[in-house]
C-alpha positions in Angstrom: 0.0 0.0 0.0 2.8 2.4 0.9 4.6 1.6 -2.4 1.5 2.3 -4.4 1.0 5.7 -2.7 4.7 6.5 -3.3 4.4 5.7 -7.0 1.2 7.6 -7.3 2.8 10.7 -5.8 5.7 10.5 -8.2 3.8 9.7 -11.4 0.3 10.9 -10.6 -2.9 9.3 -11.9 -2.3 9.9 -15.5 -2.0 7.0 -17.9 1.5 6.8 -19.4 0.4 4.6 -22.3 -0.9 6.2 -25.5 -2.3 4.5 -28.6 -1.0 6.0 -31.8 -3.6 7.6 -34.1 -5.1 5.2 -36.6 -3.5 2.1 -35.1 -6.7 0.0 -34.9 -7.7 1.0 -38.5 -4.4 -0.4 -39.9 -4.2 -3.4 -37.5 -6.4 -5.8 -39.4 -4.5 -5.1 -42.7 -1.1 -5.7 -41.0 -2.3 -9.0 -39.4 -3.7 -10.3 -42.7 -0.5 -9.5 -44.5 1.6 -11.3 -41.9 -0.5 -14.6 -42.3 0.9 -17.2 -44.7 -1.0 -18.0 -47.9 -3.2 -21.0 -47.5 -3.5 -23.2 -50.6 -5.8 -26.2 -50.7 -4.0 -29.5 -50.6 -5.2 -31.2 -53.7 -2.9 -34.2 -53.2 -4.4 -35.3 -49.9 -7.9 -34.9 -51.2 -7.1 -37.1 -54.2 -5.4 -39.7 -52.0 -8.2 -40.0 -49.4 -10.2 -42.6 -51.4 -7.0 -44.6 -52.0 -6.4 -44.7 -48.2 -9.9 -45.9 -47.6 -9.5 -48.6 -50.2 -6.2 -49.8 -48.7 -7.8 -49.9 -45.2 -10.7 -51.9 -46.6 -8.4 -54.4 -48.2 -6.4 -54.8 -45.0 -9.5 -55.3 -43.0 -10.7 -57.9 -45.5 -7.4 -59.7 -45.3 -7.4 -59.8 -41.5 -11.0 -61.2 -41.5 -10.2 -63.8 -44.1 -7.1 -64.9 -42.1 -9.1 -65.3 -38.9 -11.9 -67.1 -40.7 -9.6 -69.5 -42.4 -7.6 -70.2 -39.2 -10.7 -70.9 -37.1 -10.9 -74.6 -36.4 -13.8 -76.3 -38.2 -16.2 -78.5 -36.1 -16.9 -81.6 -38.1 -19.2 -84.4 -37.1 -16.2 -86.6 -36.4 -14.9 -84.0 -33.9 -18.3 -83.8 -32.2 -18.5 -87.6 -31.9 -15.0 -87.7 -30.4 -16.0 -85.1 -27.8 -19.2 -86.9 -27.0 -17.3 -90.2 -26.5 -14.8 -88.5 -24.2 -17.6 -87.0 -22.1 -19.3 -90.4 -21.8 -16.0 -92.0 -20.8 -15.4 -89.5 -18.1 -19.0 -89.8 -16.8 -18.7 -93.6 -16.6 -15.5 -93.6 -14.4 -15.9 -93.9 -10.7 -15.2 -90.6 -8.9 -11.9 -90.5 -7.2 -11.9 -89.4 -3.5 -8.5 -87.8 -3.7 -9.8 -84.7 -5.5 -12.5 -84.3 -2.9 -10.1 -84.8 -0.1 -7.7 -82.2 -1.6 -10.6 -79.7 -2.0 -11.8 -80.3 1.6 -8.3 -79.7 2.9 -8.0 -76.5 0.8 -11.3 -75.2 2.1 -10.4 -76.4 5.6 -13.5 -78.4 6.0 -13.8 -81.0 8.6 -16.3 -83.9 8.8 -18.7 -81.9 10.9 -18.9 -79.0 8.4 -19.4 -81.4 5.5 -22.2 -83.2 7.4 -23.9 -79.9 8.2 -23.6 -78.8 4.6 -25.1 -82.1 3.3 -27.9 -82.0 5.9 -29.3 -78.8 4.3 -30.1 -80.8 1.2 
């Protein structure tokens, strides 16, 4: 505050900045002259359809590659899967997997009986 008062006493309240006469009338002309010339890019406009065609061909190539590499499911494969499922279903269940799962879940016999009693 004291500095502002000191400066105001030295300089006063007058504005030291002055705009020259006709500055704003000539400003737009000066700015427009300093801008670079803009010319349309005819080359990129002509190449745009070529880029679209190239992208379409690439997309078609990727789709064809995926489709051709996809495994086909023939009737023989389906029969093999069905036979494998039947073979697994006909086997007797092995208690070792159940015991490992019970140990992993930390179930004791009492918790198993309580769980089975709900059904």
